[in-house]
C-alpha positions as CSV (number, residue, x, y, z in Angstrom):
1,M,-2.6,-16.9,-43.0
2,P,-1.8,-18.5,-39.6
3,T,-1.2,-16.1,-36.7
4,S,2.5,-16.1,-35.8
5,P,3.2,-16.3,-32.1
6,R,4.7,-13.3,-30.3
7,T,8.4,-13.6,-29.7
8,D,7.9,-14.0,-25.9
9,D,5.4,-16.8,-26.5
10,M,8.0,-19.0,-28.3
11,V,11.0,-20.1,-26.4
12,R,14.0,-21.9,-28.0
13,V,14.8,-24.3,-25.3
14,E,17.6,-26.2,-27.1
15,S,18.9,-25.9,-30.7
16,N,15.9,-27.8,-32.1
17,V,13.3,-27.8,-29.3
18,Y,10.7,-25.0,-28.8
19,L,8.1,-24.4,-26.1
20,V,5.2,-22.4,-27.4
21,S,2.6,-20.7,-25.2
22,G,-1.0,-20.4,-26.4
23,S,-4.3,-19.7,-24.5
24,N,-2.9,-20.6,-21.0
25,T,-1.5,-23.8,-22.4
26,N,1.7,-25.0,-24.1
27,W,2.8,-27.1,-27.0
28,V,6.3,-28.3,-28.0
29,I,7.9,-28.4,-31.4
30,I,10.9,-30.8,-31.9
31,K,12.5,-29.8,-35.2
32,D,14.8,-32.0,-37.3
33,G,15.7,-30.4,-40.6
34,D,12.6,-30.0,-42.6
35,S,10.4,-32.1,-40.3
36,C,9.2,-32.1,-36.7
37,T,7.4,-33.8,-34.0
38,L,4.6,-31.7,-32.4
39,V,3.6,-32.4,-28.8
40,D,0.1,-31.3,-28.0
41,T,-1.9,-28.7,-30.0
42,G,-3.5,-26.2,-27.6
43,Y,-7.2,-25.3,-27.4
44,P,-9.4,-25.4,-30.5
45,G,-9.0,-21.6,-30.5
46,D,-5.2,-22.0,-30.8
47,R,-5.3,-23.6,-34.2
48,D,-3.9,-20.6,-36.1
49,A,-1.3,-20.1,-33.4
50,V,-0.1,-23.7,-33.7
51,L,0.2,-23.3,-37.5
52,G,1.8,-20.0,-37.1
53,S,4.4,-21.4,-34.7
54,L,5.3,-24.1,-37.3
55,A,5.6,-21.4,-40.0
56,A,7.9,-19.3,-37.8
57,L,10.3,-22.2,-38.0
58,G,10.0,-22.6,-41.7
59,L,7.6,-25.6,-41.4
60,G,4.2,-26.4,-42.7
61,P,1.6,-28.8,-41.4
62,R,2.7,-31.4,-43.9
63,D,6.1,-31.3,-42.3
64,V,4.8,-32.7,-39.0
65,S,5.8,-36.3,-38.7
66,A,3.3,-36.9,-35.9
67,V,1.4,-35.2,-33.2
68,L,2.1,-36.7,-29.8
69,I,-0.6,-36.2,-27.2
70,T,0.2,-36.0,-23.5
71,H,-3.5,-36.4,-22.8
72,A,-6.8,-35.7,-24.5
73,H,-8.2,-32.7,-22.7
74,N,-9.5,-30.0,-24.9
75,D,-6.6,-27.6,-24.2
76,H,-4.2,-30.2,-25.5
77,I,-5.9,-31.7,-28.6
78,G,-7.5,-28.6,-30.1
79,A,-5.8,-28.8,-33.5
80,A,-5.0,-32.5,-33.6
81,E,-8.0,-33.6,-35.7
82,H,-7.5,-30.8,-38.1
83,L,-3.9,-31.9,-38.7
84,R,-4.9,-35.5,-39.0
85,A,-7.9,-35.0,-41.3
86,A,-6.5,-32.2,-43.5
87,Y,-2.8,-33.3,-43.7
88,D,-2.8,-37.0,-42.8
89,V,-0.7,-36.4,-39.7
90,P,-0.8,-39.4,-37.4
91,V,-1.9,-38.6,-33.8
92,L,-0.2,-40.8,-31.3
93,M,-0.8,-41.4,-27.6
94,H,-0.8,-44.0,-24.8
95,Q,-3.2,-46.9,-25.4
96,E,-5.3,-45.9,-22.4
97,E,-5.8,-42.4,-23.8
98,V,-7.1,-43.6,-27.3
99,A,-10.8,-44.0,-26.3
100,H,-10.7,-40.7,-24.5
101,A,-9.3,-38.9,-27.5
102,R,-12.1,-40.5,-29.7
103,R,-14.5,-39.1,-27.1
104,D,-16.0,-42.5,-26.3
105,F,-16.1,-40.7,-22.9
106,L,-15.0,-37.3,-21.6
107,D,-12.8,-37.3,-18.6
108,Q,-12.1,-33.6,-17.8
109,V,-13.3,-31.1,-15.2
110,S,-17.0,-30.4,-15.6
111,V,-18.7,-27.0,-15.6
112,G,-20.4,-28.0,-12.3
113,Q,-17.0,-28.7,-10.7
114,V,-15.6,-25.4,-11.9
115,L,-18.6,-23.5,-10.6
116,G,-18.2,-25.3,-7.2
117,Q,-14.7,-23.8,-7.0
118,A,-15.6,-20.4,-8.4
119,W,-14.9,-18.7,-5.1
120,R,-11.2,-19.6,-5.4
121,P,-8.9,-16.8,-6.8
122,G,-8.4,-17.0,-10.5
123,V,-11.0,-19.7,-11.2
124,L,-13.7,-17.6,-12.8
125,P,-11.3,-15.6,-15.1
126,W,-9.7,-18.8,-16.2
127,A,-13.1,-20.4,-16.9
128,V,-14.2,-17.5,-19.0
129,H,-10.9,-17.7,-20.9
130,A,-11.2,-21.4,-21.4
131,L,-14.7,-21.2,-22.7
132,R,-13.7,-18.5,-25.3
133,A,-10.8,-20.7,-26.4
134,G,-13.0,-23.7,-27.0
135,G,-12.7,-25.6,-23.7
136,T,-16.1,-27.2,-24.0
137,T,-16.1,-27.6,-27.8
138,H,-16.5,-31.2,-29.1
139,V,-13.1,-32.0,-30.7
140,P,-12.7,-35.7,-31.0
141,V,-9.7,-37.3,-32.7
142,C,-11.4,-39.6,-35.1
143,E,-8.5,-42.0,-35.7
144,P,-6.1,-41.8,-32.7
145,Q,-3.3,-44.3,-32.6
146,A,-1.5,-46.0,-29.7
147,F,2.3,-46.0,-29.7
148,P,3.5,-48.7,-32.2
149,A,6.0,-50.1,-29.7
150,A,7.6,-49.6,-26.4
151,G,10.6,-47.3,-26.0
152,A,11.8,-44.4,-28.1
153,L,9.6,-43.4,-31.0
154,E,11.0,-43.2,-34.6
155,L,10.2,-39.5,-34.9
156,P,12.2,-36.3,-34.8
157,G,13.9,-36.1,-31.4
158,A,13.4,-39.8,-30.7
159,P,11.0,-39.0,-27.8
160,V,10.4,-41.7,-25.2
161,P,6.9,-41.9,-23.8
162,V,6.6,-42.1,-20.0
163,H,3.2,-43.2,-18.7
164,T,2.2,-40.9,-15.9
165,P,-1.4,-41.6,-15.1
166,G,-3.5,-39.6,-12.6
167,H,-4.4,-36.5,-14.5
168,T,-6.0,-38.9,-16.9
169,K,-5.6,-42.6,-17.1
170,G,-3.4,-42.5,-20.2
171,H,-1.4,-39.4,-19.5
172,C,2.1,-39.5,-20.9
173,A,5.2,-37.3,-20.5
174,Y,7.9,-37.4,-23.1
175,H,11.6,-37.7,-22.4
176,L,14.3,-36.6,-24.8
177,P,17.3,-38.4,-23.3
178,E,19.9,-36.9,-25.7
179,S,19.1,-33.3,-24.8
180,G,18.1,-33.9,-21.2
181,I,14.6,-32.5,-21.8
182,L,11.4,-33.7,-20.2
183,I,8.0,-32.7,-21.6
184,T,5.8,-33.1,-18.6
185,G,2.3,-32.2,-19.9
186,D,0.0,-31.8,-16.9
187,A,1.7,-34.4,-14.8
188,L,3.8,-31.5,-13.5
189,V,3.3,-27.9,-14.3
190,T,5.0,-24.6,-13.3
191,A,2.1,-22.2,-13.2
192,H,-1.7,-22.0,-13.8
193,P,-4.2,-19.2,-13.7
194,T,-6.1,-21.1,-10.9
195,S,-2.9,-21.5,-8.8
196,R,-1.4,-18.9,-6.5
197,I,2.1,-20.4,-6.6
198,S,4.7,-20.6,-9.3
199,G,7.3,-23.3,-9.9
200,P,6.9,-27.1,-10.0
201,Q,3.5,-28.2,-8.8
202,L,0.5,-30.4,-9.4
203,L,-2.6,-28.8,-10.9
204,P,-5.4,-28.1,-8.4
205,D,-7.3,-31.2,-7.4
206,M,-10.4,-30.6,-9.5
207,F,-8.4,-31.2,-12.7
208,H,-7.2,-34.7,-11.9
209,T,-9.1,-37.9,-12.7
210,D,-7.2,-39.6,-9.8
211,R,-5.1,-37.3,-7.6
212,A,-3.4,-40.1,-5.7
213,R,-2.1,-41.6,-9.0
214,A,-1.0,-38.2,-10.2
215,L,1.0,-37.9,-7.0
216,D,2.5,-41.4,-7.5
217,S,3.4,-40.6,-11.1
218,L,5.9,-37.9,-9.9
219,T,8.1,-40.9,-9.0
220,A,8.3,-41.8,-12.7
221,L,9.4,-38.3,-13.5
222,E,12.0,-37.9,-10.8
223,N,13.9,-41.0,-11.9
224,L,14.6,-39.5,-15.4
225,D,17.8,-37.8,-16.3
226,A,16.6,-34.4,-17.3
227,G,17.6,-30.8,-16.5
228,L,15.0,-28.9,-18.5
229,L,11.3,-29.4,-18.0
230,L,8.7,-28.3,-20.4
231,P,5.2,-28.3,-18.8
232,G,1.7,-28.2,-20.2
233,H,1.2,-24.9,-18.3
234,G,3.7,-22.4,-17.2
235,P,7.3,-21.5,-18.2
236,V,10.3,-23.7,-18.7
237,H,11.8,-25.1,-15.5
238,R,15.6,-25.3,-15.5
239,G,16.6,-27.8,-12.9
240,S,16.6,-31.5,-12.4
241,A,13.5,-33.6,-12.8
242,K,14.2,-35.1,-9.4
243,E,14.2,-31.7,-7.7
244,A,11.1,-30.6,-9.5
245,A,9.2,-33.7,-8.6
246,E,10.2,-33.5,-5.0
247,T,9.0,-29.8,-4.9
248,A,5.7,-30.7,-6.5
249,R,5.2,-33.6,-4.0
250,A,6.0,-31.4,-1.0
251,R,3.6,-28.7,-2.1
252,A,0.8,-31.2,-2.8
253,S,1.1,-32.5,0.7
254,R,0.5,-29.2,2.4
């Protein structure tokens, strides 16, 4: 049986939108009746927790209309291939992230880079946790798909992809205009075990493919009409996307 998330690990953000916290990473469930859109899927070690979070809402894996990927790091695609292969759930992402998800290449922080930053507070405990959760496991998505068209997707919640490159080349946030919710992935987070601050911020530099582009992508976020931000790491942020992006930009420049 899937492991149900603890009550404090599953936050009902809006009547049909839930932020779920796994192994130092989040995923989002957008429910519409007896179906849903799942945004990201945690680490490989979070698979049972992902299935449990669906079950807690009366849903099963076959009720997932699609998995949307913010980006193809291991802590966000851990259960994606299982859902695709076992339940025929399509896994969608930006075109520039497709090859990364197939693992034609791997574009995430290396063990060497982590060791080089091991002196920083929180890095070693985070690294040990990440390894145990499957952070270095080979988890390609065998048949990833690019978004079928520009604009809102025909899925529960009608999410609108927002290309926010920098963390990876094909990183995407997802905007839910009707509910004023912005799923930011790792383009903007509110906490991380390797960070000593809380609230809107960029991840530490070692996690970005191109930090300058990650900083530029904050502009794409701040122009969106959203008052609830659901990050890939950290708690829900209640406040405008503009304010959050400005805060993250100011902190990154220090």
